[in-house]
DRENDREN-345536 format. One record per residue (C-alpha): x, y, z; residue number from 1. Coordinates in nm, 4 decimals. Layout:
X=X; Y=Y; Z=Z; lummi=NUM .
...
//
This chain:
X=-3.8238; Y=2.6460; Z=2.3402; lummi=1 .
X=-3.7743; Y=2.3431; Z=2.1073; lummi=2 .
X=-3.6225; Y=2.0246; Z=2.2487; lummi=3 .
X=-3.2575; Y=1.9688; Z=2.1619; lummi=4 .
X=-3.1874; Y=1.6912; Z=1.9056; lummi=5 .
X=-2.8087; Y=1.6494; Z=1.8798; lummi=6 .
X=-2.8458; Y=1.3411; Z=1.6596; lummi=7 .
X=-3.0428; Y=1.5216; Z=1.3857; lummi=8 .
X=-2.7418; Y=1.6773; Z=1.2040; lummi=9 .
X=-2.5589; Y=1.3458; Z=1.2231; lummi=10 .
X=-2.8587; Y=1.1558; Z=1.0832; lummi=11 .
X=-2.9042; Y=1.4074; Z=0.8004; lummi=12 .
X=-2.5332; Y=1.3894; Z=0.7162; lummi=13 .
X=-2.5400; Y=1.0094; Z=0.7102; lummi=14 .
X=-2.8475; Y=1.0090; Z=0.4853; lummi=15 .
X=-2.6841; Y=1.2572; Z=0.2455; lummi=16 .
X=-2.3637; Y=1.0538; Z=0.2370; lummi=17 .
X=-2.5586; Y=0.7330; Z=0.1666; lummi=18 .
X=-2.7537; Y=0.9008; Z=-0.1121; lummi=19 .
X=-2.4450; Y=1.0458; Z=-0.2791; lummi=20 .
X=-2.2570; Y=0.7199; Z=-0.2422; lummi=21 .
X=-2.5273; Y=0.5136; Z=-0.4115; lummi=22 .
X=-2.5930; Y=0.7734; Z=-0.6800; lummi=23 .
X=-2.2301; Y=0.7736; Z=-0.7912; lummi=24 .
X=-2.1761; Y=0.3968; Z=-0.7977; lummi=25 .
X=-2.1707; Y=0.1895; Z=-1.1124; lummi=26 .
X=-2.2729; Y=0.2455; Z=-1.4696; lummi=27 .
X=-2.6147; Y=0.0824; Z=-1.4499; lummi=28 .
X=-2.7905; Y=0.4053; Z=-1.5445; lummi=29 .
X=-2.5874; Y=0.4578; Z=-1.8630; lummi=30 .
X=-2.7370; Y=0.4135; Z=-2.2057; lummi=31 .
X=-2.5849; Y=0.1316; Z=-2.4148; lummi=32 .
X=-2.4307; Y=0.3844; Z=-2.6555; lummi=33 .
X=-2.2653; Y=0.5728; Z=-2.3682; lummi=34 .
X=-2.1335; Y=0.2486; Z=-2.2192; lummi=35 .
X=-1.9934; Y=0.1346; Z=-2.5552; lummi=36 .
X=-1.8224; Y=0.4727; Z=-2.6016; lummi=37 .
X=-1.6691; Y=0.4510; Z=-2.2539; lummi=38 .
X=-1.5368; Y=0.1014; Z=-2.3268; lummi=39 .
X=-1.3907; Y=0.2098; Z=-2.6625; lummi=40 .
X=-1.2165; Y=0.5087; Z=-2.5031; lummi=41 .
X=-0.9878; Y=0.2869; Z=-2.2938; lummi=42 .
X=-0.6606; Y=0.2192; Z=-2.4775; lummi=43 .
X=-0.5678; Y=-0.1457; Z=-2.5329; lummi=44 .
X=-0.2921; Y=-0.3044; Z=-2.3259; lummi=45 .
X=-0.0054; Y=-0.4275; Z=-2.5412; lummi=46 .
X=0.2420; Y=-0.6788; Z=-2.3972; lummi=47 .
X=0.5867; Y=-0.7300; Z=-2.5392; lummi=48 .
X=0.8225; Y=-1.0238; Z=-2.5118; lummi=49 .
X=0.9916; Y=-0.8642; Z=-2.2093; lummi=50 .
X=0.6563; Y=-0.8566; Z=-2.0241; lummi=51 .
X=0.5917; Y=-1.2304; Z=-2.0445; lummi=52 .
X=0.7656; Y=-1.4997; Z=-1.8388; lummi=53 .
X=0.7397; Y=-1.8752; Z=-1.8771; lummi=54 .
X=0.7043; Y=-2.0810; Z=-1.5605; lummi=55 .
X=0.9345; Y=-2.3800; Z=-1.5288; lummi=56 .
X=1.0155; Y=-2.6347; Z=-1.2633; lummi=57 .
X=1.3749; Y=-2.6528; Z=-1.1411; lummi=58 .
X=1.5691; Y=-2.7834; Z=-0.8424; lummi=59 .
X=1.7029; Y=-2.5467; Z=-0.5770; lummi=60 .
X=2.0691; Y=-2.6477; Z=-0.5461; lummi=61 .
X=2.1797; Y=-2.3697; Z=-0.3122; lummi=62 .
X=2.0868; Y=-2.3314; Z=0.0523; lummi=63 .
X=2.1528; Y=-2.1192; Z=0.3580; lummi=64 .
X=2.4835; Y=-2.1658; Z=0.5407; lummi=65 .
X=2.4209; Y=-2.2004; Z=0.9151; lummi=66 .
X=2.6717; Y=-2.1788; Z=1.1939; lummi=67 .
X=2.6056; Y=-2.2812; Z=1.5504; lummi=68 .
X=2.3161; Y=-2.4917; Z=1.6675; lummi=69 .
X=1.9684; Y=-2.4955; Z=1.5249; lummi=70 .
X=1.6882; Y=-2.5321; Z=1.7803; lummi=71 .
X=1.3201; Y=-2.5895; Z=1.7013; lummi=72 .
X=1.0631; Y=-2.3213; Z=1.7805; lummi=73 .
X=0.8296; Y=-2.5757; Z=1.9463; lummi=74 .
X=0.8752; Y=-2.9247; Z=2.0799; lummi=75 .
X=0.5575; Y=-3.1303; Z=2.0952; lummi=76 .
X=0.4720; Y=-3.4775; Z=2.2111; lummi=77 .
X=0.2333; Y=-3.6731; Z=1.9901; lummi=78 .
X=0.0297; Y=-3.9422; Z=2.1619; lummi=79 .
X=-0.2413; Y=-4.1582; Z=2.0135; lummi=80 .
X=-0.5827; Y=-4.1536; Z=2.1782; lummi=81 .
X=-0.6551; Y=-4.4976; Z=2.0394; lummi=82 .
X=-0.4259; Y=-4.7985; Z=2.0287; lummi=83 .
X=-0.2168; Y=-4.8212; Z=1.7144; lummi=84 .
X=0.0917; Y=-4.6869; Z=1.5427; lummi=85 .
X=0.1374; Y=-4.3348; Z=1.4086; lummi=86 .
X=0.2437; Y=-4.3856; Z=1.0474; lummi=87 .
X=0.3191; Y=-4.0232; Z=0.9649; lummi=88 .
X=0.2789; Y=-3.6613; Z=1.0689; lummi=89 .
X=0.2199; Y=-3.3889; Z=0.8134; lummi=90 .
X=0.2906; Y=-3.0250; Z=0.8959; lummi=91 .
X=0.2468; Y=-2.6959; Z=0.7170; lummi=92 .
//
């Protein structure tokens, strides 16, 4: 009686999947004429005036109306480890 190898079907399936995956990737094996024909077959993308927007800088004059009190999410205490004055704190 042959010894049981439960991993053999899994290993063969993984090897087949790896082979098929690498065989189907990319166009490196194409001839230059085939590659040029594939590139010519794709239709060009045409943009109209409605597809283009111009970026501009403007001020935001409106805001959110809040009622009630506004509390911070975190309150922290900043202390210097060296003597001196904290001139500013920058946050994201």
